[in-house]
Structure formats: structure tokens, C-alpha cells
C-alpha positions as CSV (number, residue, x, y, z in Angstrom):
1,M,-251.4,38.4,63.8
2,V,-251.3,34.8,62.5
3,H,-254.6,33.4,61.4
4,V,-256.4,30.0,61.3
5,T,-254.1,28.1,59.0
6,F,-251.0,28.9,61.1
7,I,-248.7,25.9,61.9
8,F,-246.0,26.5,64.5
9,G,-242.6,26.3,62.9
10,A,-240.9,22.9,63.5
11,N,-237.5,24.5,63.5
12,D,-238.4,26.9,66.3
13,R,-236.3,25.6,69.3
14,H,-238.8,26.9,71.9
15,M,-242.2,26.3,70.4
16,P,-243.8,22.9,69.7
17,S,-244.7,21.8,66.3
18,F,-248.5,21.3,66.2
19,V,-248.3,19.1,63.1
20,D,-251.8,19.7,61.7
21,T,-254.5,22.3,61.7
22,G,-257.5,20.0,62.5
23,H,-259.6,17.4,60.8
24,G,-261.9,18.0,57.9
25,P,-265.5,16.7,58.0
26,E,-265.9,13.0,57.9
27,D,-267.2,11.6,54.6
28,V,-271.0,11.3,54.6
29,P,-272.0,7.6,54.0
30,S,-273.4,7.0,50.5
31,A,-276.5,5.3,51.8
32,T,-279.6,7.5,52.0
33,R,-280.6,8.9,55.4
34,S,-284.1,9.9,54.4
35,S,-285.7,7.3,56.6
36,G,-283.5,7.9,59.7
37,P,-284.4,10.1,62.7
38,R,-283.8,13.8,62.2
39,F,-282.7,16.3,64.8
40,M,-282.5,20.1,64.7
41,L,-280.2,21.8,67.2
42,Y,-280.8,25.5,67.8
43,S,-278.4,28.0,69.5
44,H,-278.8,31.8,69.4
45,D,-275.1,32.5,69.6
46,G,-275.1,36.2,70.5
47,A,-271.6,36.0,72.0
48,G,-268.9,33.4,72.2
49,L,-268.8,29.9,70.7
50,G,-270.0,27.8,73.7
51,H,-273.6,27.2,72.6
52,I,-272.7,25.9,69.1
53,R,-269.8,23.9,70.4
54,R,-272.2,21.9,72.7
55,N,-274.6,21.4,69.9
56,V,-271.8,20.1,67.6
57,N,-270.6,17.7,70.3
58,I,-274.2,16.4,70.8
59,A,-274.8,16.1,67.0
60,A,-271.6,14.0,66.7
61,A,-272.8,11.7,69.5
62,L,-276.2,11.4,67.9
63,T,-274.9,10.3,64.5
64,S,-272.3,8.0,66.1
65,A,-274.9,6.3,68.3
66,C,-277.5,6.0,65.5
67,P,-275.9,5.5,62.1
68,H,-279.1,6.5,60.2
69,A,-279.6,9.7,62.1
70,S,-278.9,13.2,60.7
71,A,-278.8,16.6,62.4
72,L,-279.3,20.2,61.3
73,I,-277.5,22.7,63.5
74,V,-279.1,26.2,63.3
75,T,-276.8,28.9,64.6
76,G,-275.9,32.5,64.4
77,T,-272.2,31.9,64.6
78,E,-270.3,33.6,61.9
79,D,-267.0,31.7,61.9
80,L,-267.4,27.9,61.7
81,S,-263.8,27.2,60.9
82,P,-263.0,26.0,64.5
83,F,-265.5,23.2,64.0
84,A,-265.1,20.0,62.0
85,M,-268.7,19.0,61.3
86,P,-269.6,15.4,62.0
87,R,-270.9,13.1,59.3
88,A,-274.6,13.5,58.5
89,V,-274.6,17.0,60.1
90,D,-275.2,20.2,58.3
91,V,-275.5,23.8,59.3
92,L,-278.1,26.5,58.7
93,R,-276.7,29.9,59.6
94,L,-279.0,32.6,60.8
95,P,-278.3,36.3,60.5
96,G,-276.0,37.1,63.4
97,L,-276.9,38.7,66.7
98,R,-274.7,40.8,69.0
99,K,-275.4,40.7,72.8
100,V,-276.0,44.1,74.3
101,S,-277.1,43.0,77.7
102,N,-278.5,39.9,79.4
103,S,-281.9,40.3,77.6
104,S,-281.0,42.6,74.8
105,Y,-279.6,41.7,71.3
106,T,-279.1,43.7,68.1
107,A,-278.0,42.8,64.6
108,R,-274.3,41.9,64.3
109,R,-274.0,43.0,60.7
110,L,-277.4,43.8,59.1
111,T,-278.9,47.3,59.3
112,M,-282.2,46.0,60.8
113,E,-284.2,46.9,63.8
114,P,-284.1,44.1,66.5
115,E,-287.8,43.3,66.0
116,S,-287.4,43.0,62.3
117,L,-284.4,40.7,62.7
118,R,-286.3,38.6,65.2
119,R,-289.1,38.1,62.7
120,L,-286.6,37.2,60.0
121,R,-284.9,34.6,62.2
122,A,-288.2,33.2,63.4
123,R,-289.4,32.7,59.8
124,L,-286.2,31.0,58.9
125,L,-286.4,28.7,61.9
126,E,-290.1,27.8,61.1
127,T,-289.3,27.2,57.5
128,A,-286.4,24.9,58.4
129,V,-288.8,22.8,60.6
130,E,-291.4,22.7,57.9
131,C,-289.0,21.4,55.2
132,Y,-286.6,19.3,57.3
133,R,-289.3,17.9,59.6
134,P,-287.1,17.0,62.6
135,G,-288.4,14.5,65.1
136,V,-286.8,16.4,67.9
137,L,-285.8,20.1,68.2
138,L,-283.2,20.8,70.9
139,A,-282.9,24.4,72.1
140,D,-279.8,25.5,73.9
141,K,-280.4,27.6,77.0
142,H,-283.5,29.7,75.8
143,P,-286.8,27.7,76.0
144,G,-288.4,29.9,73.4
145,G,-285.2,31.2,71.7
146,V,-284.1,34.8,71.9
147,G,-287.1,37.1,72.1
148,G,-289.4,34.1,71.5
149,E,-288.0,33.6,67.9
150,L,-288.0,29.8,68.3
151,V,-291.6,29.5,69.5
152,P,-293.3,29.2,66.0
153,A,-290.7,26.5,65.1
154,L,-291.4,24.5,68.2
155,R,-295.1,24.7,67.7
156,K,-294.7,23.4,64.2
157,V,-292.5,20.5,65.4
158,K,-295.2,19.6,67.8
159,A,-297.9,19.9,65.1
160,Q,-295.8,17.6,62.9
161,G,-295.7,15.0,65.6
162,G,-292.2,15.8,66.9
163,F,-290.8,16.7,70.3
164,G,-289.1,19.7,71.9
165,A,-286.1,19.5,74.3
166,L,-284.3,22.1,76.2
167,G,-280.6,21.9,77.0
168,L,-279.1,23.9,80.0
169,R,-275.5,24.3,81.0
170,D,-274.5,23.7,84.6
171,V,-274.9,27.4,85.6
172,L,-277.2,30.1,84.1
173,D,-276.5,33.0,86.4
174,T,-277.1,33.8,90.1
175,P,-280.3,32.0,91.1
176,D,-282.2,35.2,91.8
177,R,-281.3,36.8,88.4
178,A,-282.0,33.6,86.5
179,R,-285.4,33.2,88.1
180,R,-286.3,36.8,87.4
181,E,-285.4,36.4,83.7
182,W,-287.3,33.2,83.3
183,K,-290.4,34.7,85.0
184,A,-290.3,37.7,82.7
185,S,-290.0,35.6,79.5
186,G,-292.6,33.0,80.6
187,A,-290.0,30.3,80.3
188,I,-291.8,27.8,82.6
189,G,-295.0,28.0,80.6
190,L,-293.0,27.5,77.4
191,I,-291.4,24.4,78.8
192,Q,-294.7,23.0,79.9
193,D,-296.2,23.5,76.5
194,L,-293.3,22.9,74.1
195,H,-290.5,20.9,75.7
196,D,-290.8,17.2,76.5
197,A,-287.3,16.9,78.1
198,I,-284.9,19.2,80.0
199,L,-281.3,18.1,79.6
200,I,-278.9,19.6,82.1
201,Y,-275.3,19.5,80.9
202,G,-273.7,19.0,84.3
203,D,-273.8,16.9,87.5
204,A,-276.6,17.2,90.0
205,G,-274.2,17.0,93.0
206,L,-272.0,19.8,91.8
207,L,-273.8,22.6,90.1
208,D,-277.5,22.7,89.3
209,P,-279.0,25.6,87.3
210,L,-282.6,24.8,88.6
211,E,-281.7,24.0,92.2
212,G,-284.3,25.4,94.6
213,W,-286.6,26.6,91.8
214,P,-290.4,26.2,92.5
215,L,-291.0,24.1,89.4
216,P,-294.3,22.3,88.7
217,A,-294.0,18.6,89.2
218,A,-294.7,18.1,85.4
219,V,-291.6,20.2,84.6
220,R,-289.4,18.6,87.3
221,D,-290.2,15.1,86.0
222,R,-288.7,16.1,82.6
223,I,-285.2,16.9,84.0
224,R,-282.3,14.6,83.1
225,Y,-278.7,15.2,84.3
226,C,-276.4,14.2,81.5
227,G,-272.9,15.2,82.8
228,Y,-270.6,17.6,81.1
229,V,-270.7,17.8,77.3
230,V,-267.0,17.7,76.2
231,T,-265.4,17.3,72.8
232,E,-263.9,13.9,72.5
233,F,-260.5,14.4,71.0
234,S,-257.8,11.8,70.0
235,P,-254.5,13.3,71.0
236,V,-252.1,14.2,68.2
237,S,-249.4,12.1,69.8
238,R,-249.1,9.7,72.7
239,T,-245.7,11.0,73.9
240,R,-245.2,14.5,75.1
241,P,-242.5,16.5,73.3
242,V,-239.1,17.0,74.9
243,R,-238.6,20.7,75.6
244,T,-236.3,22.8,77.7
245,R,-239.0,25.2,78.7
246,P,-242.7,24.6,79.5
247,L,-245.4,25.9,77.2
248,V,-248.2,28.0,78.6
249,V,-251.2,28.8,76.4
250,A,-253.7,31.6,77.1
251,T,-257.1,31.2,75.4
252,V,-260.3,33.3,75.8
253,G,-262.9,31.5,73.7
254,G,-264.5,33.6,71.0
255,G,-262.5,36.6,72.2
256,E,-265.0,39.4,72.3
257,D,-264.2,40.2,76.0
258,G,-260.9,38.5,76.8
259,S,-258.4,41.1,75.9
260,V,-257.6,42.1,79.5
261,V,-256.8,38.5,80.4
262,L,-254.4,38.3,77.4
263,R,-252.8,41.6,78.1
264,T,-252.1,40.5,81.7
265,F,-250.8,37.1,80.5
266,L,-248.4,38.6,78.0
267,T,-247.1,41.2,80.5
268,A,-246.6,38.5,83.1
269,S,-244.8,36.3,80.5
270,A,-242.1,38.9,79.7
271,G,-238.8,37.3,80.9
272,A,-240.7,34.3,82.4
273,P,-239.2,30.8,82.3
274,W,-241.9,29.5,80.0
275,D,-242.9,29.9,76.3
276,A,-246.1,31.9,76.0
277,L,-248.7,31.5,73.3
278,A,-251.9,33.7,73.3
279,V,-255.0,32.8,71.3
280,T,-257.2,35.8,70.7
281,G,-260.3,34.1,69.3
282,P,-262.0,34.8,66.0
283,Q,-264.3,37.5,67.5
284,A,-261.6,39.7,69.0
285,D,-261.6,43.4,68.1
286,P,-259.0,44.1,65.4
287,A,-257.7,47.2,67.1
288,E,-257.2,45.3,70.4
289,C,-255.4,42.6,68.4
290,R,-252.9,45.1,67.2
291,N,-252.2,46.1,70.8
292,L,-251.8,42.5,71.8
293,E,-249.3,42.0,68.9
294,R,-247.1,44.7,70.2
295,L,-247.2,43.2,73.7
296,A,-246.5,39.8,72.4
297,E,-243.4,41.0,70.5
298,T,-242.2,42.7,73.7
299,A,-242.7,39.6,75.7
300,G,-241.2,37.3,73.2
301,A,-244.5,35.4,72.9
302,R,-246.6,34.1,70.0
303,L,-250.0,35.4,69.2
304,V,-252.5,33.6,66.9
305,E,-256.2,34.0,66.1
306,S,-257.2,30.4,66.7
307,I,-255.9,26.9,66.8
308,P,-258.3,24.4,65.1
309,E,-259.3,21.6,67.5
310,L,-257.0,22.9,70.2
311,G,-258.3,20.2,72.5
312,R,-256.5,17.6,70.4
313,K,-253.2,19.3,71.1
314,L,-253.5,19.9,74.8
315,D,-251.2,16.9,75.5
316,R,-248.4,19.2,74.3
317,V,-249.3,22.1,76.7
318,D,-248.0,22.4,80.3
319,A,-250.5,24.9,81.6
320,V,-253.5,27.0,80.4
321,V,-254.7,30.4,81.2
322,C,-258.3,30.9,80.4
323,M,-261.7,32.4,81.3
324,G,-264.4,30.4,83.0
325,G,-266.5,29.3,80.0
326,Y,-268.2,26.0,80.1
327,N,-266.4,24.4,77.1
328,T,-263.0,25.7,77.8
329,L,-262.8,24.6,81.4
330,T,-264.3,21.2,80.8
331,E,-262.0,20.5,77.8
332,V,-258.9,21.6,79.7
333,L,-259.8,19.7,82.8
334,G,-260.7,16.6,80.7
335,A,-257.2,16.7,79.3
336,G,-255.8,16.9,82.9
337,I,-254.0,20.3,82.2
338,P,-253.3,22.6,85.1
339,S,-255.1,25.9,84.6
340,V,-255.3,29.4,85.8
341,C,-258.9,30.8,85.4
342,V,-259.9,34.4,85.2
343,P,-263.7,34.3,84.9
344,R,-266.0,36.8,83.3
345,V,-268.3,38.6,85.8
346,V,-270.2,40.9,83.4
347,P,-273.0,40.7,82.3
348,R,-273.5,37.4,84.1
349,Q,-271.9,35.7,87.1
350,E,-272.1,32.3,85.5
351,Q,-268.3,31.9,84.9
352,L,-267.5,33.1,88.4
353,I,-269.9,30.6,90.0
354,R,-268.5,27.7,88.0
355,A,-264.8,28.7,88.6
356,R,-265.3,29.1,92.3
357,A,-267.0,25.6,92.5
358,F,-264.2,24.0,90.5
359,C,-261.5,25.9,92.6
360,E,-263.0,24.7,95.9
361,R,-262.5,21.1,94.6
362,G,-258.9,21.6,93.7
363,L,-259.5,21.5,89.9
364,L,-258.0,24.9,88.9
365,R,-256.3,28.0,90.2
366,L,-258.6,31.1,90.4
367,I,-257.9,34.8,89.9
368,E,-261.0,36.8,90.4
369,P,-261.1,39.9,88.0
370,A,-260.7,42.4,90.9
371,D,-257.4,40.7,91.8
372,L,-256.1,40.4,88.2
373,H,-252.5,41.8,88.0
374,P,-249.4,40.6,86.1
375,N,-247.6,39.7,89.4
376,R,-250.5,37.6,90.6
377,M,-250.8,36.0,87.1
378,R,-247.1,35.1,87.1
379,S,-247.3,33.6,90.6
380,E,-250.4,31.5,89.7
381,I,-248.9,30.2,86.5
382,E,-245.7,29.1,88.4
383,S,-247.9,27.2,90.8
384,A,-249.9,25.7,88.0
385,L,-246.7,24.5,86.4
386,D,-245.7,22.8,89.7
387,T,-249.1,20.9,89.8
388,N,-248.9,17.1,90.0
389,R,-250.8,16.2,86.8
390,A,-251.6,12.7,87.8
391,A,-253.2,13.9,91.0
392,L,-255.1,16.6,89.1
393,G,-256.4,14.0,86.7
394,G,-257.6,11.8,89.6
395,R,-259.5,14.8,91.1
396,V,-261.2,15.6,87.8
397,R,-262.3,11.9,87.3
398,D,-263.7,11.9,90.9
399,T,-265.6,15.2,90.5
400,L,-266.8,15.5,86.9
401,S,-268.8,13.3,84.6
402,L,-267.4,14.1,81.2
403,D,-269.7,11.9,79.0
404,G,-272.5,14.3,78.7
405,A,-272.7,14.3,74.9
406,A,-273.4,10.5,74.8
407,H,-276.0,10.8,77.6
408,A,-277.7,13.7,75.9
409,A,-277.7,11.8,72.6
410,G,-279.2,8.8,74.3
411,A,-282.0,10.9,75.8
412,L,-282.8,12.6,72.5
413,L,-282.8,9.3,70.6
414,E,-285.1,7.9,73.3
415,L,-287.4,10.9,72.8
416,A,-287.4,10.4,69.1
417,G,-288.3,6.7,69.5
418,A,-285.2,5.7,67.5
419,G,-283.7,2.3,67.7
420,L,-280.0,2.4,68.6
421,E,-277.6,0.5,66.4
422,S,-274.2,-0.2,67.7
423,A,-274.8,2.3,70.5
424,P,-272.3,2.5,73.5
425,A,-273.5,0.7,76.6
426,K,-273.7,4.0,78.5
427,V,-276.2,5.3,75.9
428,A,-278.2,2.2,75.6
429,A,-278.6,2.0,79.4
430,L,-280.3,5.3,79.7
């Protein structure tokens, strides 16, 4: 299987030449940032890449809106190669977690009991706050971190005169299950005590993770709907390449649980009138990758581990097959690419709920896992390739607000009391 530095051969008459493998980090300005506002962005990252991707996007918006700001991203993600870190942004990597079930995690690599690992990560988080002294600590999804590991760090932030903020994606799970989990973890009490703002990365009129919840008024007043947090890419080229066959790309995020989608895609692509490219993701099981390599060879398809900054290259893709992850769907839709979505349904219903809502509004084609079959996949891809892209782009613009990173950055800068310099109007207006 080809790995991260793979560049499609320019002489291949079927496959496009993706002429670069992504941008490196921007140069950090020489001026000191010691006096600027500091932000710490936490994500537990037990599975997939969605949590850290949102935080990277928000960190980029923060340092763009406020030139003197800096941000420390704290993550358990092992492979950071898919991400070009923005200027004035650094990363503290925690020992990795592996998700076992909705509320259970174990060590990804270390031979440690879960409680010992939790204490280690909690100490690292608290020490980072003590030394870096962020004005705002933003937590992704978990108000107190996994197993409460973030609570000591949040308390230290507050003791140092800073603020806590919680970021939530548009869907957590089914409402009943999400409420049960939050009740069991004491999440509402943690928000009341430790979080000064709740940023929802979605639109109130579409999907709302807290809709119908019996929240105290003090908590309800802290909610701000930011819109969808999407990576802002500049396309590689303004003109689409001339090809005799369309290109269909299948991508499954981090790749830990996407092999069945890729197997079905590759089987459906054998003898099909399109060029097929499957992206396994950096977290895919090596044994499963070997099986996918054999299927790809049989189908005449390409298989790669990852494509750095794939979003920048979507202008060269005719259709996408994907799961229902937050970041994948919003980036594909933001680029106006017809898509076939096969959402994950275990251990959470989050992807299914999102995919159904988007399908109902004509934004994507949906195959629910129980209906997944190569013939169905082939039929849906054919329909996606026939989609009027201009009309799809219009529906996306009418349905989704895709400037969530800028709005989240504005809310965090406001919380920190930072003055905006050269800030976009949409941020300054918050």
C-alpha cells in the first residue's frame, strides 16, 4: 500500500496528478508572542481524527483573527502528518487512548491500567496549564475530559483567572443515550462550575445536540451556535482536469472501522466506468489493508493510506464515498462534491442521525449499513456522478453555515477579552 508521501503518477492516463502532498507549517512570526492571548485546545482522540481536526481549524482561525494569539493543542492522536499546523500553534501529545465502548477507554500502546493512564494524562494536562497559563481552555465534546482527566486542568485555569469553554459537534448520539451518559458523568454540574461558554459546531435549525434537554437557565445562556467548523482550503487549481473517465474517491477518516465500506466500494468498482481510489486512513488495521490491496488490484483501483489535505484536491474529484463523520461530510459538501454516505452505527448513532438529516435535504446519497451491498453501492455512485453540481452547491449554501471556525474563534477571543486586530467582519460582529 502506498503511504503518505505518495503522488499520483502524472503519466497515468486514467488517474489525476495531485501535484503536491500538502503544505508545511507556516513560518512563525519573529516577533514575540509572550504578551498575546493564549489558548489551550483539548481533545481526547480515542478513535478517528475528527476531534483534533476541529481544534486545528479553530486554532488556525484564532491566530488568523488575532495576530498576537498562540494556541497549544493537546491531543492523543498519534499521526499528525495529515495536519499542517497553523502559525503560532504547537502540539502536546498525550499517551494514546483506544476506545473500547462509549464510556470505556484503554491504553493504545502503553502497558498501563486505565486508571493509571488517566492519572498520567491528567497530570500532564494540569502541568501544561500551570506552565503555559492559557487564558481559555477549550474542551472538545467531554466537559471534564475522558474519565474526568481534564477537571484538575480546568480548575487550575479558573484559579489562574482564565476561562473554560466546551465545544460540541452537531450530534452527540441519540438524545436518550446522550442524556444518560451526561447524567452519569455529572456533565451539567461540570459545565456550571468550569465552563463559561458552550460552542455548538452546527446550526440550531438543523441539528442540535442539546435540543429538548432540561438545562438550567445559567447553562442555556452560555450556548452559542457557531455553524459548521470546516477546513478552509484553497484549491490546487481553478480548472478541472480533462479526463475520459470520472474519478471516485472512497475515504473513511482515520480508518479504524471503515474496511467494510472500502471492500464494498472496491468490489463495486470492478469493471465500472470510473477510476477508483480508496484511502484507508492512518489507523487502519495492517492485515485488513493487505486484503484491500488484493481487492484493489483485482478491481484495477488505487489504494493509498492518506492524501495530505485531501480537501484542497477535491476540485479534481467527481464523487466521494465516505462514512458519516462530521469533518468528512462538511468538507465534501463544502466543496460541492456529490457523495454516497455509509454512516457508522456502532457504538454511536451520531453518524446515522447526521447522514439522514443531510439526505432529507438533498445534500447526499445514503446507504444505511444494513443495506450495504456492491450492487447498491454501484447504483448510488452512478446516481451521484449524474448529480447537477451547481444545484448541489446551492442546496449546501442554503442549508449549512460553513464558517464555524471563525465564529468559534470570535467567541473564544471575546471570552479571553482579547482585542481583535484585522479580524474578519463576521468575527468582529459576534
